[in-house]
C-alpha atoms as an extended CHARMM CRD file, in Angstrom:
* protein
*
       250  EXT
         1         1  MET       CA             26.8050000000       17.4790000000       24.8920000000  PROA      1               0.0000000000
         2         2  ALA       CA             28.0120000000       13.8260000000       24.7400000000  PROA      2               0.0000000000
         3         3  ALA       CA             24.7240000000       12.8060000000       26.5100000000  PROA      3               0.0000000000
         4         4  SER       CA             22.5940000000       14.7680000000       23.8250000000  PROA      4               0.0000000000
         5         5  ARG       CA             24.5250000000       13.0880000000       21.1330000000  PROA      5               0.0000000000
         6         6  ILE       CA             23.9850000000        9.5540000000       22.6270000000  PROA      6               0.0000000000
         7         7  THR       CA             20.1780000000       10.4320000000       23.0600000000  PROA      7               0.0000000000
         8         8  ALA       CA             19.9280000000       11.5820000000       19.3630000000  PROA      8               0.0000000000
         9         9  CYS       CA             21.6150000000        8.3680000000       18.1980000000  PROA      9               0.0000000000
        10        10  GLY       CA             19.2880000000        6.3650000000       20.4250000000  PROA      10              0.0000000000
        11        11  GLN       CA             16.2390000000        7.9680000000       18.8690000000  PROA      11              0.0000000000
        12        12  ARG       CA             17.4610000000        7.3720000000       15.4210000000  PROA      12              0.0000000000
        13        13  GLY       CA             18.1430000000        3.8850000000       16.2120000000  PROA      13              0.0000000000
        14        14  ALA       CA             14.8010000000        3.3690000000       17.6190000000  PROA      14              0.0000000000
        15        15  GLY       CA             13.2250000000        5.1700000000       14.6450000000  PROA      15              0.0000000000
        16        16  ALA       CA             15.1750000000        2.8680000000       12.2630000000  PROA      16              0.0000000000
        17        17  MET       CA             13.9860000000       -0.2640000000       14.0520000000  PROA      17              0.0000000000
        18        18  LEU       CA             10.3800000000        0.9490000000       14.0570000000  PROA      18              0.0000000000
        19        19  VAL       CA             10.6300000000        1.4700000000       10.2230000000  PROA      19              0.0000000000
        20        20  PHE       CA             12.0480000000       -2.1010000000        9.7580000000  PROA      20              0.0000000000
        21        21  ILE       CA              9.3350000000       -3.6980000000       11.8340000000  PROA      21              0.0000000000
        22        22  ILE       CA              6.5500000000       -1.7710000000       10.1820000000  PROA      22              0.0000000000
        23        23  VAL       CA              7.7550000000       -2.7060000000        6.6600000000  PROA      23              0.0000000000
        24        24  PHE       CA              8.3370000000       -6.3470000000        7.6420000000  PROA      24              0.0000000000
        25        25  VAL       CA              4.5370000000       -6.6770000000        8.9250000000  PROA      25              0.0000000000
        26        26  ALA       CA              3.3050000000       -4.8400000000        5.9520000000  PROA      26              0.0000000000
        27        27  ILE       CA              4.9880000000       -6.9800000000        3.3880000000  PROA      27              0.0000000000
        28        28  PHE       CA              4.2730000000      -10.1750000000        5.3320000000  PROA      28              0.0000000000
        29        29  VAL       CA              0.5240000000       -9.1820000000        5.1930000000  PROA      29              0.0000000000
        30        30  GLN       CA              0.7750000000       -8.4990000000        1.4520000000  PROA      30              0.0000000000
        31        31  ALA       CA              2.5170000000      -11.8890000000        0.7240000000  PROA      31              0.0000000000
        32        32  VAL       CA             -0.2260000000      -13.8440000000        2.5270000000  PROA      32              0.0000000000
        33        33  THR       CA             -3.2720000000      -12.0590000000        1.5430000000  PROA      33              0.0000000000
        34        34  GLY       CA             -2.4510000000      -10.2220000000       -1.7420000000  PROA      34              0.0000000000
        35        35  PHE       CA             -3.1510000000       -6.7750000000       -0.2960000000  PROA      35              0.0000000000
        36        36  GLY       CA             -2.0460000000       -4.6850000000        2.6400000000  PROA      36              0.0000000000
        37        37  LEU       CA              1.3610000000       -3.0900000000        1.8780000000  PROA      37              0.0000000000
        38        38  ALA       CA              0.3220000000        0.4350000000        1.9710000000  PROA      38              0.0000000000
        39        39  LEU       CA             -2.9280000000       -0.0880000000        4.0200000000  PROA      39              0.0000000000
        40        40  VAL       CA             -0.7670000000       -1.3380000000        6.8880000000  PROA      40              0.0000000000
        41        41  SER       CA              2.4380000000        0.6270000000        6.3900000000  PROA      41              0.0000000000
        42        42  MET       CA              1.1670000000        4.1440000000        5.7080000000  PROA      42              0.0000000000
        43        43  PRO       CA             -0.9480000000        4.6480000000        8.9610000000  PROA      43              0.0000000000
        44        44  LEU       CA              2.2020000000        3.3890000000       10.9890000000  PROA      44              0.0000000000
        45        45  LEU       CA              4.8420000000        5.0450000000        9.1480000000  PROA      45              0.0000000000
        46        46  VAL       CA              3.2430000000        8.5480000000        9.3360000000  PROA      46              0.0000000000
        47        47  GLN       CA              3.5610000000        8.1550000000       13.1550000000  PROA      47              0.0000000000
        48        48  VAL       CA              7.1200000000        7.7600000000       12.7450000000  PROA      48              0.0000000000
        49        49  LEU       CA              8.0450000000        9.9100000000        9.5740000000  PROA      49              0.0000000000
        50        50  ASP       CA              6.6310000000       12.9020000000        7.9180000000  PROA      50              0.0000000000
        51        51  ILE       CA              3.9660000000       11.9660000000        5.2990000000  PROA      51              0.0000000000
        52        52  GLN       CA              6.3470000000       13.6790000000        2.6570000000  PROA      52              0.0000000000
        53        53  VAL       CA              8.8910000000       11.0940000000        3.5810000000  PROA      53              0.0000000000
        54        54  ALA       CA              6.4460000000        7.9460000000        4.0370000000  PROA      54              0.0000000000
        55        55  SER       CA              4.6340000000        8.3530000000        0.7810000000  PROA      55              0.0000000000
        56        56  PRO       CA              7.5670000000        8.2290000000       -1.5880000000  PROA      56              0.0000000000
        57        57  LEU       CA              9.2540000000        5.6070000000        0.6570000000  PROA      57              0.0000000000
        58        58  VAL       CA              6.1440000000        3.2300000000        0.4560000000  PROA      58              0.0000000000
        59        59  ALA       CA              6.3560000000        3.7820000000       -3.3050000000  PROA      59              0.0000000000
        60        60  LEU       CA              9.9680000000        2.5590000000       -3.5530000000  PROA      60              0.0000000000
        61        61  ILE       CA              9.1940000000       -0.3070000000       -1.2060000000  PROA      61              0.0000000000
        62        62  GLY       CA              6.2270000000       -1.3510000000       -3.3220000000  PROA      62              0.0000000000
        63        63  GLY       CA              8.3240000000       -1.1810000000       -6.4650000000  PROA      63              0.0000000000
        64        64  VAL       CA             10.6610000000       -3.8530000000       -4.9960000000  PROA      64              0.0000000000
        65        65  ALA       CA              8.0250000000       -5.9800000000       -3.4500000000  PROA      65              0.0000000000
        66        66  GLU       CA              5.4480000000       -6.1050000000       -6.2250000000  PROA      66              0.0000000000
        67        67  ILE       CA              7.9620000000       -7.3580000000       -8.7610000000  PROA      67              0.0000000000
        68        68  LEU       CA              8.9490000000      -10.3080000000       -6.5690000000  PROA      68              0.0000000000
        69        69  LEU       CA              5.0620000000      -10.9990000000       -5.5940000000  PROA      69              0.0000000000
        70        70  LEU       CA              4.0370000000      -10.9120000000       -9.2810000000  PROA      70              0.0000000000
        71        71  LEU       CA              6.6920000000      -13.4490000000      -10.0330000000  PROA      71              0.0000000000
        72        72  HSD       CA              5.4560000000      -15.6340000000       -7.2980000000  PROA      72              0.0000000000
        73        73  TYR       CA              1.7590000000      -15.3740000000       -8.3190000000  PROA      73              0.0000000000
        74        74  ARG       CA              2.1760000000      -14.8670000000      -12.0450000000  PROA      74              0.0000000000
        75        75  ALA       CA              0.5430000000      -18.1450000000      -13.1910000000  PROA      75              0.0000000000
        76        76  ASP       CA             -2.9680000000      -16.8320000000      -12.7300000000  PROA      76              0.0000000000
        77        77  LEU       CA             -2.4280000000      -13.3130000000      -13.9770000000  PROA      77              0.0000000000
        78        78  ASN       CA             -5.3430000000      -12.1700000000      -16.4010000000  PROA      78              0.0000000000
        79        79  LEU       CA             -3.6560000000       -9.0800000000      -18.0110000000  PROA      79              0.0000000000
        80        80  ARG       CA             -6.8100000000       -8.0130000000      -20.0080000000  PROA      80              0.0000000000
        81        81  ALA       CA             -8.7080000000       -7.8870000000      -16.7760000000  PROA      81              0.0000000000
        82        82  VAL       CA             -6.4100000000       -5.0520000000      -15.4600000000  PROA      82              0.0000000000
        83        83  LEU       CA             -5.5950000000       -3.1700000000      -18.5930000000  PROA      83              0.0000000000
        84        84  ARG       CA             -8.3830000000       -0.5420000000      -18.2270000000  PROA      84              0.0000000000
        85        85  LEU       CA             -7.6910000000       -0.2250000000      -14.5110000000  PROA      85              0.0000000000
        86        86  ILE       CA             -3.9940000000        0.4410000000      -15.3620000000  PROA      86              0.0000000000
        87        87  ALA       CA             -4.6070000000        2.8880000000      -18.1600000000  PROA      87              0.0000000000
        88        88  ALA       CA             -6.8770000000        5.1370000000      -16.0470000000  PROA      88              0.0000000000
        89        89  SER       CA             -4.6090000000        4.9200000000      -13.0720000000  PROA      89              0.0000000000
        90        90  LEU       CA             -1.7110000000        6.4800000000      -15.2060000000  PROA      90              0.0000000000
        91        91  VAL       CA             -3.9280000000        9.6600000000      -15.4790000000  PROA      91              0.0000000000
        92        92  GLY       CA             -4.9420000000        9.6070000000      -11.7150000000  PROA      92              0.0000000000
        93        93  ILE       CA             -1.4090000000        9.1010000000      -10.1290000000  PROA      93              0.0000000000
        94        94  PRO       CA              0.1260000000       12.6580000000      -11.0680000000  PROA      94              0.0000000000
        95        95  ILE       CA             -2.8970000000       14.2670000000       -9.7130000000  PROA      95              0.0000000000
        96        96  GLY       CA             -2.5360000000       12.3520000000       -6.4310000000  PROA      96              0.0000000000
        97        97  VAL       CA              1.2070000000       13.4070000000       -6.1400000000  PROA      97              0.0000000000
        98        98  LEU       CA              0.2300000000       17.0280000000       -6.7070000000  PROA      98              0.0000000000
        99        99  LEU       CA             -2.2910000000       16.7930000000       -3.9520000000  PROA      99              0.0000000000
       100       100  LEU       CA              0.3760000000       15.5370000000       -1.5660000000  PROA      100             0.0000000000
       101       101  GLN       CA              2.4060000000       18.6390000000       -2.2850000000  PROA      101             0.0000000000
       102       102  GLN       CA             -0.3670000000       21.1890000000       -2.2500000000  PROA      102             0.0000000000
       103       103  VAL       CA             -2.5870000000       19.9430000000        0.7930000000  PROA      103             0.0000000000
       104       104  GLU       CA             -1.6560000000       20.1230000000        4.5170000000  PROA      104             0.0000000000
       105       105  ALA       CA             -0.1550000000       17.1010000000        6.0430000000  PROA      105             0.0000000000
       106       106  GLN       CA             -2.7220000000       17.0080000000        8.8360000000  PROA      106             0.0000000000
       107       107  VAL       CA             -5.6360000000       16.9680000000        6.1980000000  PROA      107             0.0000000000
       108       108  ILE       CA             -3.9540000000       14.2860000000        4.1890000000  PROA      108             0.0000000000
       109       109  THR       CA             -3.5230000000       12.1050000000        7.3430000000  PROA      109             0.0000000000
       110       110  ALA       CA             -7.0970000000       12.7180000000        8.4250000000  PROA      110             0.0000000000
       111       111  VAL       CA             -8.3080000000       11.6760000000        4.8730000000  PROA      111             0.0000000000
       112       112  LEU       CA             -6.0510000000        8.6100000000        4.9190000000  PROA      112             0.0000000000
       113       113  GLY       CA             -7.5890000000        7.4500000000        8.1340000000  PROA      113             0.0000000000
       114       114  LEU       CA            -11.1370000000        7.7820000000        6.8300000000  PROA      114             0.0000000000
       115       115  ILE       CA            -10.2670000000        5.7770000000        3.6850000000  PROA      115             0.0000000000
       116       116  ILE       CA             -8.5830000000        3.0260000000        5.6990000000  PROA      116             0.0000000000
       117       117  ILE       CA            -11.6250000000        2.7690000000        8.0810000000  PROA      117             0.0000000000
       118       118  ALA       CA            -14.2670000000        2.8450000000        5.2140000000  PROA      118             0.0000000000
       119       119  TYR       CA            -12.4020000000        0.0630000000        3.2780000000  PROA      119             0.0000000000
       120       120  ALA       CA            -11.8400000000       -1.9820000000        6.3560000000  PROA      120             0.0000000000
       121       121  LEU       CA            -15.5920000000       -1.8250000000        7.3560000000  PROA      121             0.0000000000
       122       122  TYR       CA            -16.6310000000       -2.7090000000        3.8490000000  PROA      122             0.0000000000
       123       123  ALA       CA            -14.3710000000       -5.7530000000        3.7460000000  PROA      123             0.0000000000
       124       124  LEU       CA            -15.2080000000       -6.8620000000        7.3500000000  PROA      124             0.0000000000
       125       125  PHE       CA            -19.0000000000       -6.8110000000        6.8790000000  PROA      125             0.0000000000
       126       126  GLY       CA            -18.7440000000       -8.3400000000        3.4090000000  PROA      126             0.0000000000
       127       127  LEU       CA            -21.1550000000       -5.9240000000        1.8770000000  PROA      127             0.0000000000
       128       128  ARG       CA            -22.8650000000       -7.2610000000       -1.2990000000  PROA      128             0.0000000000
       129       129  LEU       CA            -21.9150000000       -5.1300000000       -4.3230000000  PROA      129             0.0000000000
       130       130  PRO       CA            -23.6400000000       -5.1650000000       -7.7710000000  PROA      130             0.0000000000
       131       131  GLN       CA            -22.0560000000       -7.2360000000      -10.4980000000  PROA      131             0.0000000000
       132       132  LEU       CA            -20.4810000000       -4.9670000000      -13.1150000000  PROA      132             0.0000000000
       133       133  ALA       CA            -20.8960000000       -6.6730000000      -16.4750000000  PROA      133             0.0000000000
       134       134  HSD       CA            -19.1170000000       -4.0900000000      -18.5710000000  PROA      134             0.0000000000
       135       135  ARG       CA            -15.4100000000       -3.7230000000      -18.2700000000  PROA      135             0.0000000000
       136       136  ALA       CA            -15.5560000000        0.0860000000      -18.9380000000  PROA      136             0.0000000000
       137       137  TRP       CA            -16.1550000000        0.4250000000      -15.2400000000  PROA      137             0.0000000000
       138       138  GLY       CA            -12.4050000000       -0.4130000000      -14.8880000000  PROA      138             0.0000000000
       139       139  TYR       CA            -11.5630000000        3.2640000000      -16.1520000000  PROA      139             0.0000000000
       140       140  GLY       CA            -13.5660000000        4.9420000000      -13.3480000000  PROA      140             0.0000000000
       141       141  PHE       CA            -12.2250000000        2.6120000000      -10.5760000000  PROA      141             0.0000000000
       142       142  GLY       CA             -8.5260000000        2.8770000000      -11.9780000000  PROA      142             0.0000000000
       143       143  PHE       CA             -8.6330000000        6.6460000000      -12.0740000000  PROA      143             0.0000000000
       144       144  VAL       CA             -9.6700000000        6.8010000000       -8.3830000000  PROA      144             0.0000000000
       145       145  ALA       CA             -7.0770000000        4.0440000000       -7.5490000000  PROA      145             0.0000000000
       146       146  GLY       CA             -4.4630000000        6.2580000000       -9.2760000000  PROA      146             0.0000000000
       147       147  VAL       CA             -5.3940000000        9.3960000000       -7.3250000000  PROA      147             0.0000000000
       148       148  LEU       CA             -5.2710000000        7.4500000000       -4.0120000000  PROA      148             0.0000000000
       149       149  GLY       CA             -2.0260000000        5.7830000000       -4.9410000000  PROA      149             0.0000000000
       150       150  GLY       CA             -0.3290000000        9.0490000000       -5.9840000000  PROA      150             0.0000000000
       151       151  ALA       CA             -1.2180000000       10.8160000000       -2.6960000000  PROA      151             0.0000000000
       152       152  TYR       CA             -1.2260000000        7.8710000000       -0.1580000000  PROA      152             0.0000000000
       153       153  ASN       CA              0.0540000000        4.7320000000       -2.0760000000  PROA      153             0.0000000000
       154       154  ILE       CA             -3.3660000000        3.0710000000       -1.1510000000  PROA      154             0.0000000000
       155       155  SER       CA             -4.5340000000        2.2860000000       -4.7210000000  PROA      155             0.0000000000
       156       156  GLY       CA             -5.6910000000       -1.1550000000       -3.5470000000  PROA      156             0.0000000000
       157       157  PRO       CA             -9.3840000000       -0.5480000000       -2.2400000000  PROA      157             0.0000000000
       158       158  PRO       CA            -10.8560000000        0.6730000000       -5.4780000000  PROA      158             0.0000000000
       159       159  VAL       CA             -9.1660000000       -2.2230000000       -7.3530000000  PROA      159             0.0000000000
       160       160  ILE       CA            -10.2100000000       -4.8060000000       -4.6380000000  PROA      160             0.0000000000
       161       161  ILE       CA            -13.8280000000       -3.5290000000       -4.9210000000  PROA      161             0.0000000000
       162       162  TYR       CA            -13.7860000000       -3.5390000000       -8.7790000000  PROA      162             0.0000000000
       163       163  GLY       CA            -12.3900000000       -7.2120000000       -8.7150000000  PROA      163             0.0000000000
       164       164  ASN       CA            -15.2020000000       -8.2810000000       -6.2350000000  PROA      164             0.0000000000
       165       165  CYS       CA            -17.8750000000       -6.5290000000       -8.5210000000  PROA      165             0.0000000000
       166       166  ARG       CA            -16.3340000000       -8.3840000000      -11.4340000000  PROA      166             0.0000000000
       167       167  GLN       CA            -16.2550000000      -11.6660000000       -9.6160000000  PROA      167             0.0000000000
       168       168  TRP       CA            -12.5310000000      -12.4870000000      -10.2680000000  PROA      168             0.0000000000
       169       169  PRO       CA            -11.7450000000      -16.1270000000       -9.1690000000  PROA      169             0.0000000000
       170       170  PRO       CA             -9.5990000000      -16.2210000000       -5.8000000000  PROA      170             0.0000000000
       171       171  ALA       CA             -6.2540000000      -17.2070000000       -7.4380000000  PROA      171             0.0000000000
       172       172  GLU       CA             -6.7290000000      -14.7920000000      -10.4420000000  PROA      172             0.0000000000
       173       173  PHE       CA             -7.7950000000      -12.0830000000       -7.9610000000  PROA      173             0.0000000000
       174       174  LYS       CA             -4.5100000000      -12.2250000000       -5.9970000000  PROA      174             0.0000000000
       175       175  SER       CA             -2.4260000000      -12.3520000000       -9.2220000000  PROA      175             0.0000000000
       176       176  ASN       CA             -4.4040000000       -9.5620000000      -10.9130000000  PROA      176             0.0000000000
       177       177  LEU       CA             -3.7400000000       -7.2010000000       -7.9060000000  PROA      177             0.0000000000
       178       178  GLN       CA             -0.0050000000       -7.8430000000       -8.1870000000  PROA      178             0.0000000000
       179       179  GLY       CA             -0.0330000000       -7.0480000000      -11.8780000000  PROA      179             0.0000000000
       180       180  PHE       CA             -1.8470000000       -3.8320000000      -11.3230000000  PROA      180             0.0000000000
       181       181  PHE       CA              0.3530000000       -2.8420000000       -8.3930000000  PROA      181             0.0000000000
       182       182  VAL       CA              3.6400000000       -3.4080000000      -10.2910000000  PROA      182             0.0000000000
       183       183  VAL       CA              2.6440000000       -0.8420000000      -12.9710000000  PROA      183             0.0000000000
       184       184  SER       CA              1.1390000000        1.4700000000      -10.4770000000  PROA      184             0.0000000000
       185       185  SER       CA              4.0990000000        1.3190000000       -8.0720000000  PROA      185             0.0000000000
       186       186  TYR       CA              6.6780000000        2.4760000000      -10.8400000000  PROA      186             0.0000000000
       187       187  THR       CA              4.2800000000        5.0820000000      -12.2220000000  PROA      187             0.0000000000
       188       188  ILE       CA              4.0430000000        6.5550000000       -8.7070000000  PROA      188             0.0000000000
       189       189  ILE       CA              7.8350000000        6.3050000000       -8.3100000000  PROA      189             0.0000000000
       190       190  ALA       CA              8.3810000000        8.2740000000      -11.6910000000  PROA      190             0.0000000000
       191       191  SER       CA              5.8780000000       10.8760000000      -10.4770000000  PROA      191             0.0000000000
       192       192  HSD       CA              7.5920000000       11.2750000000       -7.1680000000  PROA      192             0.0000000000
       193       193  ALA       CA             10.8970000000       11.6420000000       -8.8660000000  PROA      193             0.0000000000
       194       194  LEU       CA              9.6550000000       14.2960000000      -11.1670000000  PROA      194             0.0000000000
       195       195  SER       CA              8.1450000000       16.2580000000       -8.4380000000  PROA      195             0.0000000000
       196       196  GLY       CA             11.6050000000       16.0560000000       -6.4210000000  PROA      196             0.0000000000
       197       197  ASN       CA             10.1340000000       14.1120000000       -3.4890000000  PROA      197             0.0000000000
       198       198  PHE       CA             13.1220000000       11.6060000000       -3.0700000000  PROA      198             0.0000000000
       199       199  SER       CA             15.0120000000       13.3740000000       -0.1520000000  PROA      199             0.0000000000
       200       200  PRO       CA             17.9220000000       11.8610000000        1.5350000000  PROA      200             0.0000000000
       201       201  ALA       CA             15.5950000000       10.9020000000        4.4660000000  PROA      201             0.0000000000
       202       202  VAL       CA             13.6250000000        8.7830000000        1.9300000000  PROA      202             0.0000000000
       203       203  TRP       CA             16.5610000000        6.9930000000        0.6670000000  PROA      203             0.0000000000
       204       204  GLN       CA             18.1200000000        6.4070000000        4.0420000000  PROA      204             0.0000000000
       205       205  ASN       CA             14.7440000000        4.7230000000        5.2350000000  PROA      205             0.0000000000
       206       206  PHE       CA             14.5890000000        2.7090000000        1.9300000000  PROA      206             0.0000000000
       207       207  LEU       CA             18.0190000000        1.2150000000        2.8950000000  PROA      207             0.0000000000
       208       208  ILE       CA             16.6370000000        0.2880000000        6.3740000000  PROA      208             0.0000000000
       209       209  ALA       CA             13.4810000000       -1.2120000000        4.6150000000  PROA      209             0.0000000000
       210       210  LEU       CA             15.2480000000       -3.3910000000        2.0100000000  PROA      210             0.0000000000
       211       211  PRO       CA             16.1910000000       -6.3550000000        4.3500000000  PROA      211             0.0000000000
       212       212  ALA       CA             12.8740000000       -6.2830000000        5.8440000000  PROA      212             0.0000000000
       213       213  ILE       CA             11.2280000000       -6.6830000000        2.3980000000  PROA      213             0.0000000000
       214       214  LEU       CA             13.1380000000       -9.8270000000        1.5780000000  PROA      214             0.0000000000
       215       215  LEU       CA             12.7810000000      -11.3890000000        5.0460000000  PROA      215             0.0000000000
       216       216  ALA       CA              8.9850000000      -10.7440000000        5.1100000000  PROA      216             0.0000000000
       217       217  LEU       CA              8.4530000000      -12.1530000000        1.5680000000  PROA      217             0.0000000000
       218       218  PHE       CA             10.3290000000      -15.2480000000        2.5090000000  PROA      218             0.0000000000
       219       219  ALA       CA              8.3530000000      -15.6000000000        5.6600000000  PROA      219             0.0000000000
       220       220  GLY       CA              5.0920000000      -14.7830000000        3.9740000000  PROA      220             0.0000000000
       221       221  PHE       CA              5.4970000000      -17.2600000000        1.2320000000  PROA      221             0.0000000000
       222       222  ARG       CA              6.4890000000      -20.0560000000        3.6780000000  PROA      222             0.0000000000
       223       223  MET       CA              3.5580000000      -19.1330000000        6.1420000000  PROA      223             0.0000000000
       224       224  ASP       CA              0.9740000000      -18.9860000000        3.3260000000  PROA      224             0.0000000000
       225       225  LYS       CA              0.6730000000      -22.7270000000        3.3910000000  PROA      225             0.0000000000
       226       226  PHE       CA             -0.0390000000      -22.9540000000        7.0630000000  PROA      226             0.0000000000
       227       227  LEU       CA             -2.1480000000      -19.8060000000        7.9440000000  PROA      227             0.0000000000
       228       228  ASN       CA             -5.9850000000      -19.6660000000        7.3760000000  PROA      228             0.0000000000
       229       229  PRO       CA             -6.1520000000      -16.8650000000        4.7820000000  PROA      229             0.0000000000
       230       230  GLU       CA             -9.6180000000      -15.8590000000        5.6750000000  PROA      230             0.0000000000
       231       231  ARG       CA             -9.0240000000      -15.6620000000        9.3540000000  PROA      231             0.0000000000
       232       232  PHE       CA             -5.7470000000      -13.7720000000        9.0200000000  PROA      232             0.0000000000
       233       233  ARG       CA             -7.3740000000      -11.3130000000        6.7820000000  PROA      233             0.0000000000
       234       234  ARG       CA            -10.1880000000      -10.6050000000        9.0710000000  PROA      234             0.0000000000
       235       235  ILE       CA             -7.5650000000       -9.8880000000       11.8950000000  PROA      235             0.0000000000
       236       236  VAL       CA             -5.7760000000       -7.5440000000        9.5440000000  PROA      236             0.0000000000
       237       237  LEU       CA             -8.9810000000       -5.6980000000        8.6160000000  PROA      237             0.0000000000
       238       238  VAL       CA             -9.6970000000       -5.0740000000       12.4610000000  PROA      238             0.0000000000
       239       239  VAL       CA             -6.2060000000       -3.7710000000       12.9720000000  PROA      239             0.0000000000
       240       240  LEU       CA             -6.7590000000       -1.4510000000        9.8870000000  PROA      240             0.0000000000
       241       241  VAL       CA             -9.8450000000       -0.0170000000       11.6720000000  PROA      241             0.0000000000
       242       242  VAL       CA             -7.8420000000        0.7440000000       14.7920000000  PROA      242             0.0000000000
       243       243  LEU       CA             -5.0340000000        2.2670000000       12.7840000000  PROA      243             0.0000000000
       244       244  GLY       CA             -7.5510000000        4.3950000000       10.8800000000  PROA      244             0.0000000000
       245       245  ILE       CA             -9.0380000000        5.7300000000       14.1630000000  PROA      245             0.0000000000
       246       246  SER       CA             -5.4950000000        6.4840000000       15.4990000000  PROA      246             0.0000000000
       247       247  LEU       CA             -4.8140000000        8.6730000000       12.5020000000  PROA      247             0.0000000000
       248       248  LEU       CA             -8.0860000000       10.6310000000       13.0510000000  PROA      248             0.0000000000
       249       249  VAL       CA             -7.5130000000       11.3540000000       16.6890000000  PROA      249             0.0000000000
       250       250  ALA       CA             -3.6350000000       12.0240000000       16.3120000000  PROA      250             0.0000000000
């Protein structure tokens, strides 16, 4: 019996270390590139935790990280550019959270893998998209981002595609993403809270993640000056393709 308790403790310790490492890597990527928190963390965390734990956990992590990221990048924020995205996402987020509760975990994980692969390939090959002259397109992209955010926490891809189509300048692009993510993160947190998704396992893993968030932000802000952002971004996208495939074959 003592041996089984030691084994169980060892497994919990290994799981906690994996959560710490995954969160650190995901936040570091977000700090350097402006995206990647959920895209990196979700496919890895669902290998360690149930998706019903991973999804609200990443929402809490995003709530802490995005505030600090927005403070760092606030100088170039164009709030008018993201208002329509934010408004429509508020409608989509509760729908996404409902899907998380109603659809089987295996189906959700497979769809998550497909979305990650599709976005990573789009970004890797630099597909040319039409310029969207009218801001009203923001409502459609924002709604889709909200649904994906509520279910998977990956609201980023539709917003990134919209920003590309609107030809946001690079500095504004990174800042606008954080502005959208802050509102999105706290709306997702509220939706999970109302749905009763914050189990003890979520809070236990959140406490493990907190020091990883702070360390990764510090490292990311420091390394941002020395890394080639475009090369680093392409490496991340290749890794995302591999992670997406791993979710499909799991």
